[in-house]
MITOR-887184 format. One record per residue (C-alpha): residue in three letters; x, y, z. Coordinates in pm, whole numbers, plus 32768, in hexadecimal, padded with zeros to 4 digits. Example, Ala and Ser with C-alpha at 12.3 -4.5 7.8 and 13.67 -1.06 7.14 Angstrom:
<rs>
ALA84CE7E3E830C
SER85577F9682CA
</rs>
This chain:
<rs>
METBEA90E424026
THRBF740F0F411B
ARGC02C0EB54256
THRC0100F7B4397
GLYC1470FD9444D
GLYC1870EB7453B
LEUC2970F324624
TRPC27C108E4593
ASNC133113A45DE
ALAC10112A8458B
ALAC08812EC46EC
THRC193123447B1
GLYC2D711FE46F5
ARGC37410FB47D9
ARGC49810904702
ASPC5FA11124702
PROC6E5110445D8
ARGC821103945CA
PROC91010C544C6
SERC9C90F7B44D0
PROC9DD0E6245D0
GLYCB510E9D4603
GLYCB271015462E
ALACA080FE94725
ILECACF0EF047F8
ARGCBFB0FD947F3
GLNCB2210F9486D
ARGCA9310254988
LEUCBEE0FB949F5
ILECC62112349F8
HISCB3E117C4ADA
LEUCB9910534BB4
ALACD0010CD4BD7
TRPCC95122D4C33
SERCBA011AA4D35
LEUCCAE10D34DD4
ILECDA411F44DDC
LEUCCAB12E74E77
ALACC3511EA4F7A
ALACD9E119C4FDA
LEUCDF1130F4FF9
METCCC2134650D5
ALACD2F122651B1
ILECE96129E51CA
THRCE2113F75238
LEUCD3F13565341
LEUCC0913EA52A0
LEUCB67129252A6
GLUCBA912435415
PROCA5B12D6548B
LEUC9AF11FB538C
ASPCA4610C8542F
TRPC9C81143557F
METC86B116654EF
ILEC8781008545C
TRPC8F30F6D559F
ASNC7ED102E5662
LEUC6DF0FA75579
GLNC7640E4655A0
SERC7610E6D571A
ARGC5F40ED45712
METC5990DAC5634
SERC64A0CAA570F
SERC59E0C055838
LYSC6A50B2B58DA
SERC6860AE45A4D
PROC7A90B315B37
SERC8420A285C18
GLYC7850AA65D48
GLUC8BF0A875E1B
ILEC8E80C015E41
VALC7F00CD15F0B
PHEC7F30E4A5F09
VALC79D0F0B6042
LEUC74010735FFD
GLYC79411756102
SERC71A12DB610B
SERC7CA13F56054
SERC84C147661A7
LEUC8ED132D6204
THRCA4C13BD6203
ASPC9F01517627F
PROCAD0155F63AD
ALAC9C9164A6438
ASNC8CC152C644B
PROC96814276531
ALAC81A13746554
GLNC84812EC63F4
ARGC98F1245645A
GLUC8E411B0658A
ARGC7CF112764A9
LEUC8DB109963C3
ALAC97D0FEC64ED
ALAC82D0F54654A
ALAC7FD0EE063E1
LEUC9550E3A63E4
ASPC8F90D7E651F
SERC7AB0D196487
LEUC8520C9B6349
ARGC9400BC96419
ASPC81C0B3E64DD
HISC7700ADA6393
GLYC8A10A15631B
ALAC9280AF96209
ALACA780A7C6188
ALACB260BCC6150
VALCAD90D3B6147
TYRCB700E4F6071
LEUCB440FB160EE
ASPCB3010745FA5
ALACB1C11C66052
VALCC4812A0609C
PHECC50133161FE
ALACD4C143F61B2
GLUCD17150062FB
PROCCDE14976464
ALACB8214C264F0
THRCB4015E565D4
ASPCAEC14E166DF
ARGCC1C13FF6701
ALACB4412FC67B0
ALACA9012BD6667
ASPCBDA127065B8
LEUCC45118B66D3
LYSCAFC10D066C4
LEUCB2410A66549
ARGCC8A1031657B
ALACC170F2D6676
ALACB0D0EAE6583
LEUCC150E8C6471
ASPCD080DDA655A
ALACBFB0CD965A4
TRPCC0E0C6F6436
ASPCD860C3B6445
ASPCE140C4462E3
ARGCCBE0BFC6246
ALACC6D0D6F625C
VALCD1E0E2B6140
ILECD4B0F9F611F
VALCD1A10315FBD
ASNCDE211635F61
ARGCD9212325E2E
VALCE6812B05D0F
ASPCDE513995C00
ILECEB7136D5AC6
PHECEB8149859DD
SERCFE3142C5909
LYSD10F13475920
SERD1D0145059DC
HISD0B414F95A98
SERCFDC14595BA4
ARGCF4914AB5CF7
GLUCF3513BF5E22
TYRCE3C13B15F41
THRCE9512D8606F
THRCDEC127D61B7
ILECE7D13006301
PROCF81122163A5
LEUCEA211E864D7
LEUCDBB111B63FB
ALACEA6109B62ED
SERCFEC104463A1
ASPD0460ED363B3
ARGCF1E0E8562D3
PROCF0C0DF6616F
THRCEE70F0A606D
VALCE7A0F0B5F01
TRPCE3C10265E0D
ASNCD1910955D3B
GLYCD6811805C1B
VALCCAF125F5B2E
THRCD1E124059C1
SERCBD2128F591D
ASPCB91133657CD
TRPCAE5148457A4
VALC98E13E557D1
ALACA0713425918
PHECA1411DC5896
THRCB3A110058F1
TRPCB6F0FFA57E2
GLNCCCC0F875846
METCD4A0F4659A6
PROCEA20ED75A22
LEUCEEC0DBA5B0F
ALACFB90EB05BDF
TYRD00010265BF4
ARGD14610E15BF6
THRD14211B35D37
SERD231126D5E18
ARGD24D112B5EDF
GLYD2AC10625DAB
VALD1D30F7E5CDA
GLND09F0F2C5DA9
PROCF8B0E2B5D65
SERCE3D0EAC5CE8
LEUCCF00E7E5D94
ALACC6B0DC45C64
ALACD870CC65C6C
ALACD5F0C965DE6
LEUCBE60C5C5DC6
ALACC2A0B5A5CB7
ARGCD370AB75D91
ASNCE3A0AF95C85
ASPCF8D0B0D5D2A
GLUD0480B8B5BF5
VALD0E00CE15C3F
SERD1030D675ADF
LEUD0C00EA55A22
ALAD0200DD9590C
GLUCEC40E4A58AF
PHECD8E0D80585E
THRCC420DDB57C1
VALCB200E0B58B0
ASPC9E80D4C5852
TYRC8B30E1958AB
GLYC7C90D135825
TYRC75B0CA6597E
ARGC6060D1159FB
SERC6520E1A5AFD
GLNC5080DD65BAA
SERC58B0C7A5C01
ILEC6A50D085CD2
VALC6250CF45E34
THRC6230E515ECC
LEUC5D00E94603A
PROC5B30FE260F1
LEUC6B6100F61FD
ALAC5AA106E62FC
ARGC4F10F2662BF
VALC62D0E5B62EC
ALAC67E0F126432
ALAC51B0EDD64AF
ALAC5360D676470
ARGC64C0D456576
GLYC5F90C366671
ARGC5050B8C6580
PROC5D80A8764CE
ASPC4BB0A1463ED
ALAC4550B706375
LEUC54A0B77624E
ASNC5C90A60616B
LEUC7360AC76152
ALAC7EF098C61B2
GLYC92F096A60E9
LYSC8EC0AA96024
THRC9EE0BB35FD0
ILEC9710D05603E
VALC9C40E545F9F
ILEC9600F82606A
GLYC94B10C25FA2
METC89B120A5F79
PROC7C312B65E79
HISC88413825D7C
ASPC93814A85E15
PROC90C15D45D2D
SERCA6116555D97
GLNCB09151B5D0E
PROCB2614A15BA3
GLUC9FB13CF5B41
METCA09125D5AEE
ARGC8CC11F15A3A
VALC83E10A159D8
PROC7A710905878
GLYC62E108A588C
GLNC621113E59DA
PHEC60712B659E6
LYSC68D12C35B4B
SERC73D11A55BF6
PROC82E11855D1D
SERC999118E5CB2
SERC9CA103C5D5B
PHEC8F40F965C50
VALCA0A0FBC5B4E
PROCB090EE35C09
ILEC9F10DF05C60
PHEC9A50DC45AE9
ALACB1C0DA95AAA
ALACB390C9B5BB5
GLUCA170BD95B1B
THRCACB0BF859CE
LEUCC0C0B675A5F
ARGCB500A4E5B0B
ALACAA709E559C4
GLYCBD90A2D58EE
PROCC070B755830
PROCB760B8756CF
VALCC630B5955AD
SERCCB30CAE5518
ILECCD40CC7539E
PROCD600E19532C
GLYCCC50EE6521A
LEUCDCC0EC55108
PROCDA20D4C50D2
ILECC280D7A50D5
LEUCC490E934FD8
ALACD1F0DB44EFC
VALCC190C9F4F07
PHECAFF0D894EA4
GLYCBDC0E264D9A
LEUCC0C0CCF4CFD
LEUCA960C894D15
VALCA3E0DCC4C62
ALACB560D994B64
GLYCAC70C444B12
ALAC96C0CDB4AEB
ALAC9F40DF14A0B
METCA840CEF491C
PHEC92B0C6C48C1
ALAC8CF0CEE4768
HISC75F0C924789
ARGC6A70DA34845
ARGC5B80CC6490C
ALAC6CB0BDB4980
ARGC79D0D0749E2
LEUC6830DA24AAC
ARGC6490C5C4B66
ALAC7BB0C4D4BBB
TYRC7B50DB84C2B
VALC6900D724D15
ALAC7540C524DAE
ALAC8640D3C4E35
PROC7860E124F1A
ALAC6C00CD94F72
ILEC7FF0C364FF0
LEUC84F0D7750AD
LEUC6FC0D6F515B
LEUC7230BFE51A6
ALAC8770C435240
LEUC7E00D5F530B
PHEC6DD0C7B53A9
ALAC7A70B3A53BA
ALAC8EC0BC55449
PROC8760BE155B7
ALAC7EE0A7F55B4
LEUC93309FF5520
ARGC9FD0ACA561B
LEUCA9E0B965509
HISCAFE0D025527
LEUCAFB0D8853C3
GLUCB6E0EDF5353
LEUCA620F095249
SERCA96107F522E
TYRCB8C1050510F
ALACAA20F7B503C
LEUC96510465073
PROC9E211934FE5
PHECA9310D54ECF
LEUC948103F4E61
ILEC899118E4E86
LEUC9A612454DBF
TYRC9A2113F4CAE
GLYC827114E4CA3
ILEC83212CA4C81
LEUC93212BD4B68
ARGC86E11B44AAE
TRPC727126F4AE3
ARGC7C613AA4A57
ALAC85212F1492A
ASNC705124648E9
TRPC6511391490E
GLNC738142E480E
GLNC6FC13084728
ARGC58313234754
VALC59A149446FF
ALAC665143945CA
LEUC5551343456A
ARGC44C1455456C
ASPC42C1567446C
PROC42C16AD4537
VALC32F175A4453
THRC229164B441D
GLYC26B155D453E
LEUC26E1436444B
PROC3721321446F
THRC49F134D438C
PHEC54312624294
ARGC63B120143A7
ALAC51211714463
LEUC4A210BA432A
ALAC601103042F3
ALAC60B0FB9445D
GLUC4BC0F094435
LEUC5250E6542EF
GLUC6660DF04395
GLUC5AF0D6744C4
ASNC4820CC0441F
ALAC4770BE642EB
ALAC3530C534212
THRC2B10C0340C5
GLYC2050CDE3FC8
HISC28E0E263F48
ILEC3190F6B3FC9
VALC28810A03F25
VALC34011ED3F15
ALAC28713283EA9
LYSC340145A3E2C
VALC29D15AE3E5E
HISC30516863D38
GLYC34017F93D5F
TYRC38A17D23ED1
GLUC4A018D53EBF
THRC39B19DB3E62
ILEC2C1196A3F81
LEUC3E619964071
GLNC41E1AF63FF2
THRC2B21B693FF5
LEUC2151ABC4124
ASPC2761AE5428E
ALAC2B219B94372
PROC146199243EE
GLNC0C119A74289
ARGC1C518AF420C
SERC16217C14321
LEUBFF217EC42C7
TYRC04317B44157
ILEC0F7166C419E
GLNBFE615FC428F
LYSBEDF16344182
LEUBFB015644090
VALBFC814534197
GLUBE4E145D41CA
ARGBE1E14184058
LEUBF1412F84064
ARGBE5012684189
VALBD03127040D5
GLYBCEF10F540C6
ASPBD9810B54215
PROBD8511BD432B
GLYBE8710F943F5
LEUBF9010FC42E3
THRC0E6116B4364
ILEC18B1269427F
PHEC30012AE4292
ILEC39813F6421D
GLUC4EC147341AA
GLYC4F415CB4109
HISC40915C03FDE
TYRC3E614453FE7
LEUC2CF137F4090
ALAC2DF120440B6
TRPC20910EA4139
LEUC1E90F704125
VALC0E00EAE4066
ASPC0890D3D4073
GLUC0370D1F3F02
ASPC1250C2F3E4F
THRC0AF0C4F3CE7
GLNC1270D763C1B
PROBFE70DAA3B4A
LYSBF0F0DD93C81
LEUC0160EB53D23
ARGC0300F8D3BEC
ALABEB50FAF3BDC
HISBEAF10113D4B
LEUBFBE111A3D1B
GLUBF1311A33BE4
GLYBDD711C73CB4
LEUBE98127B3DC5
ARGBF2C13673CC6
ALABDD013BF3C4B
ILEBD77142D3DAC
PHEBE8E152E3D9E
ALABE0115D53C66
ALABD4516CC3D46
PROBE1317DE3DED
VALBE5017EB3F64
ASNBD9618FF4019
LEUBE5F19B54124
GLYBD721AB741B4
ASPBD341BAE409C
GLNBE481B183FC2
SERBE3519FA3EC8
VALBF7819413E7F
ASPBF94184F3D5C
VALC02E16FC3D9F
GLYC12916553CBC
ILEC16E14F23D2D
THRC20313B63C96
PHEC234125A3D25
GLYC34F11603D26
ALAC33310033DB7
ALAC4150EDA3DF7
PROC3D50D763E6E
LEUC4390D2F3FD4
ASPC5610C494002
ARGC54A0B694136
ALAC6C30B5D4155
GLNC70F0CCD411E
GLYC5DB0DA14158
GLUC6A00EE4416B
ARGC7170EAD4007
ALAC5AC0EBD3F96
LEUC59A10224016
ALAC6C510813F3F
METC6230FD63E14
GLYC4DE10923E50
LEUC59811DC3E61
ALAC653118A3D21
ALAC50B112E3C77
VALC45912713CD8
GLUC584133C3C5D
GLUC54912A63B04
THRC3DD13173AFE
SERC351143F3A42
GLUC20514F13A7A
ALAC1BE14FC3907
LEUC25713BC3881
GLUC27412B63994
PROC1C813153ADE
VALC1DF11B23B69
ARGC31410D63B57
ILEC33B0F823BFA
ALAC4950EEC3C1A
ASPC4B30D7C3BC1
GLYC55C0C6F3C8E
THRC69E0C793BC6
GLNC6E00DE73C0E
PROC7B30DAE3D49
ALAC8BD0CF93C81
ASPC8AC0E043B74
SERC8C70F123C7D
LEUC9FB0E6F3D0D
TRPCA8D0E5D3BAF
ASPCA390FCD3B7C
LEUCAF210253CB9
SERCC260F683C43
LEUCBF310013AEB
ARGCC1A115F3B75
SERCD5C11013C23
ARGCDE510603AE5
ILECD9D117A39EF
ASPCEF112223A18
ALACFAD10D939FB
ALACEE3107C38C5
METCF4011C23819
GLUD0AD1193386D
ALAD0A1102C37EB
GLYCFFD109436A3
GLUCEBB0FD736EE
VALCE02112136BE
PHECE3411A4355D
CYSCD911273344E
VALCCE71209330E
TYRCC8512FF31FF
GLNCB3B13183144
PROCB4A13D32FFC
LYSCA7015042FB8
METCA1815182E47
ASPC9A516272D5D
ILEC8A7155B2C9A
SERC87E166D2B94
ALAC9E516302B21
ASPCA1314D42BB4
ARGCB4115582C70
LEUCBC915182DCE
ILECBDA16652E82
GLYCC1815FD2FEA
VALCC1514EF30F1
GLUCB8514D13251
ALACC611435335C
LEUCB9C13353424
VALCC2B1298355F
ARGCC27111F358F
TRPCC95102F36A5
GLUCCF80ECA3667
ASPCD2A0E2B37BE
PROCDF70CE737D2
GLUCCFE0C5538CA
ARGCBAB0CDD3860
GLYCBEF0D1B36F0
PHECB460E443648
ILECAB10F3B3742
PROC99F102036B9
PROCA1C118736AB
LEUC8E712173753
HISC920112E3879
PHECA8A117B38C3
VALCA6412EE3873
METC95412F9397B
GLNCA3E124A3A6F
CYSCB4A134C3A1C
GLUCA57145E3A7F
LYSCA0313AF3BC8
ALACB7313783C13
GLYCBCB14E23BC6
ARGCCAF14793AA4
METCBF515253988
GLUCD001630395A
TYRCE1015283948
LEUCD50145D3844
THRCD0715963776
ARGCE7715FB377A
TYRCED514973714
VALCDE2149535EB
LEUCE4615F43581
GLNCFB51593358C
SERCF75145B34BA
ALACE91150E33C0
CYSCF70163D338E
THRD0A2155F3364
ALACFE41497325E
GLYCF6C15DA31B9
LYSD0D2165931A8
LEUD138151630FD
LEUD01915313004
HISD07A16952FB0
PHED1E4162A2F89
ARGD17015242E91
GLYD0BE16322DCA
ASNCF5C15F82E4A
ARGCEDF174A2EC2
ILECD9F16D12F6A
THRCCF7173730AE
METCD15167131F3
SERCBDE166B32D1
VALCBFB16193442
ASNCADD15F4353B
ILECAE216DB366A
SERC9EB169E3785
ALAC91A17CE37E1
THRC969177F394E
LEUCAC91805390E
LEUCA47196038BC
THRCA1319C03A28
ASPCB671A6E3A35
METCC8C1AC93955
ARGCD5E1993398E
ILECCED18F73844
VALCD811A233791
GLYCED419DD382B
ILECEB9186C37CF
VALCE7318BA365E
ARGCF7F19C8364D
ASND08718E236E4
VALD03117C235FA
LEUD03E18A234C6
GLND19119283531
ALAD21517CD357E
THRD1A3172E3437
GLYD1CB1858334B
PHED076181132B2
ASPCFD7193631FB
ALACEB419AC32D5
ARGCDF01A18319E
TYRCDB818AA314E
LEUCD46184A32AE
VALCBCF182632E3
LEUCB5E1805344D
GLUCA0E1751345D
ILEC95917B5359F
THRC88B168F3619
GLUC76D16873718
THRC72817FB36FD
ALAC5EB17CA37CB
ARGC6D2179F38FA
ILEC755190338E0
ARGC6E319B43A1E
ASPC78D1B0639EF
LEUC7701B86388C
ALAC8401CBD38D8
GLNC9631BED3956
ALAC9431AFB3831
ARGC93E1C22373D
ALACA811CAB37D1
ALACB2D1B5837B5
LEUCAB71B22364D
ASNCB211C7E35E0
ALACC791C383673
LEUCC891AF135AD
LYSCC261BA93470
SERCD381CA734B0
LEUCE301B873495
GLYCDB71B52332E
ALACCDE1A1D3369
LYSCB7C19F832E0
LEUCA57199733BE
SERC94D18983369
METC80C18463424
ASPC7E616CD3430
ASPC6951617341F
PHEC5D1174F33C1
GLYC45A171F33DE
SERC45716443518
GLYC40816E63664
ALAC33E181E36AD
ALAC469190336DB
ASNC50518E43581
PHEC4671A1434D7
GLUC4A71AF13606
THRC60C1A713619
LEUC6411AA734A2
HISC5CB1C0C34C6
ALAC69D1C5435FC
LEUC7E81BAF359E
PROC8D71BF43478
PHEC8B91AB033B0
ASPC9431A95324D
GLUC8A319463202
ILEC77B18713267
LYSC75C16FA3242
ILEC5FE1671320A
ASPC5B015623306
ARGC5B51408326A
GLNC44D13BC32D3
PHEC3CC14B531D0
ILEC4AE142A30BE
SERC46A12B930F1
GLYC2F312F330FA
ALAC2D813F52FE5
ALAC2B912F72EC8
SERC17C12662F5E
SERC0F7138B3029
THRC07A14C82F88
LYSC094157A30DA
ALAC2011515310F
ARGC25115812FA9
ALAC1AA16D32FEA
ILEC2711706312A
ALAC3B716B3307C
ALAC361179D2F5B
SERC30718B7304C
ILEC456189030FC
VALC50D18A42FAF
GLYC44619DC2F59
LEUC49A1A6D30AF
GLYC60C1A33306B
VALC5FA1ADB2F17
SERC5411C082FA5
ALAC6281C2630D3
ARGC75E1BDF2FFE
ILEC7B91AB830D8
THRC84719753049
VALC756184F306B
VALC7D716EC3087
ALAC6F715B93082
GLUC76B148C3147
GLYC6DC1331314F
ALAC6A212FC2FDA
GLUC68311842FC4
THRC5EF113B2E6E
ALAC5F111B82D09
SERC490123E2D3D
ASPC51213112E61
LEUC61B13A42D7B
GLNC51C13ED2C6D
METC43714982D67
LEUC55915762DD9
ARGC5A915D32C73
ASPC43C162B2C40
ILEC433171B2D6B
GLYC58617B12D17
CYSC65817282E37
TRPC7AE16DF2DA1
GLNC89116922EC9
VALC84215332F48
GLNC8C514263032
GLYC84212C5304B
TYRC87411573005
ALAC7E911892EA7
LEUC92D12422E5C
ALACA3411B52F48
ARGCA50111A309E
PROCB40119831AB
METCC9A11113161
PROCDF9110E31F3
LEUCEEE1215317E
ALACFAB111C30A3
ASNCE6F10C12FE7
LEUCE1712312FC3
LEUCF6D12742F2A
ASNCF3A11532E37
LEUCDE211DD2DDF
LEUCE6F13362D9C
THRCF8D12A32CCE
SERCEA211D82BF5
GLUCDBF13082BCB
ALACEEB13D62B5D
ASPCF5312C52A68
THRCDF412BB29DA
GLNCDEF143229A7
ALACF4A14262903
SERCEE113152810
THRCDA613D627BC
HISCE741507275F
ILECF54142F2680
</rs>
């Protein structure tokens, strides 16, 4: 019979509302724009540069490329250049001779001998070893670059460096000591000088142009030999395999000098950085793609995903963006690409945060804060997303305003939960949606008789009060239902709400809308918007039903009844369009229009010599303030109609909520000179109380007691008792709805002399009423003759 919640479960609540597809897409695009702007600002302010370093470091650790093997590093001791330790220079000289003996092609001395040794003989011996290499032994000077205008140079003493090729090694590392970009040459005090990296790669271009260093080579594959071992291998040509190799002689990191680190190695000789740079130049530097184009690409990807209206398709497209980012992260080193992904990563994170926040807010909006139940917005979203059959049921909890005033939040929540438990008697998994004092759910039942029987059974369950601790609270509940429309499920919710609003605990506790109601509802909506135009066009007009004194067979008054003849729909029942006037907030305007028409007609009747009363219906809903008094006063002044002949019939007195306010308004109307009549007396439980509390001059017996009195002893007795009440209370009694001669005879028998009904005259236009009064006057004149 019932349907469980599908996407909406009371324990999870996974769905988010979409007010409209266009509005949701617009919101996603706004979040996209903000994410792009923030990511770009972070990049411009260099806040994202460390993120690039982290990404490149990670890529370097993941890569396992092998170096060319053409460069061999010889590691000297940390005191290699110490002038107070000349033995180290002598060992270096021996190592140079050993390297020459083993067929090395060239040697680069990446150690700055800034001071002569304390033993000049050691420097001379080192000079002799360098001279033996001719120009294949290269001195490496050092430049520490702090800014474009600030640097510091370290050079080797002339005894060792004069008349010898010289290159430069520079430190341009970031704050974590990584060097990601290196130049082909350095700007020094001696002019633009080639870099060690370019010389090792045999690149003869002397340029300040920079290239990206690829640290994807396995550092363990770079052959590294201790200087002492190389020196000890002198005279043993087969001890080392160095034929044709390029040798770099360096030292461990000197703590007094800026550090140059290799990603993946906590401590590494500074010479490793130019070695990796040389390997990069030999293989060809990776292609660098800056962050802004990458950001633009991912922005377009996310924008395309945001345009998907269907949630699942959109989520799949969203997942594709970070997946592509991860793929680029892993594939870039293999493809020899150097990508600045730091722009795209925070963009995706920012967009994800904004969307998560928006979805969180929407999920909160889809949950009632007191009960935790999903709201009608959740139901509307489900109906929009999923085509369904069956019916939607809406329950209205009556007297909920009193519950709000008397129970605190925990008790209210408990009260609603107990109502929900009763609704779930047949299906514990039923999903109930809530909005104020309305509860709704979906049922699979297609036939109205079974659905009505089911709802009548549910209503019987609510006959017992709800126990809240030591309190018992009665439950007043009615049900409205509407068939589900596959094309427009959300419209079924509106139909269900409209149906439950038409219910009544006493008269119609269950109401099921039929399939034609959507078209009628649309017509009603257009009806409300056309009421003003119809009045201006004369489509809304008054007809007048005579009120007769049957004791003298004399017309004593008329009641103005409003009618609407629409060019498209024809005659529209008054009850229907009056109800639409109330819903559209146009009841005051309609009342003023009818009063104006009736009083103008009454003025004309009086001018023609017919001093009869004019009755006009006034809805009890207008007695909530004093504005109705101003309306009546203004109409009387405008038309000049004598207020003593105006009878205001108050309809729907059961809808009066504040008797004190209504009494004040009615007394003010009486002070204008008008008389007050209670319409439909006898129907509704509040009539006797209202009659006692309010200053009525007249009561009109409800037509149900008149039409049934001829055949029902009980109806006749009720009508007779009302007439007796009027006589005792000195209130005029009018019977309406007299349809037959037997009805008229019954009224004569019980002494009710003022009567309206089809047995006497039907409502008629003003012209017909004037003709009727003229013929009546002619008849009376001829009788007197």
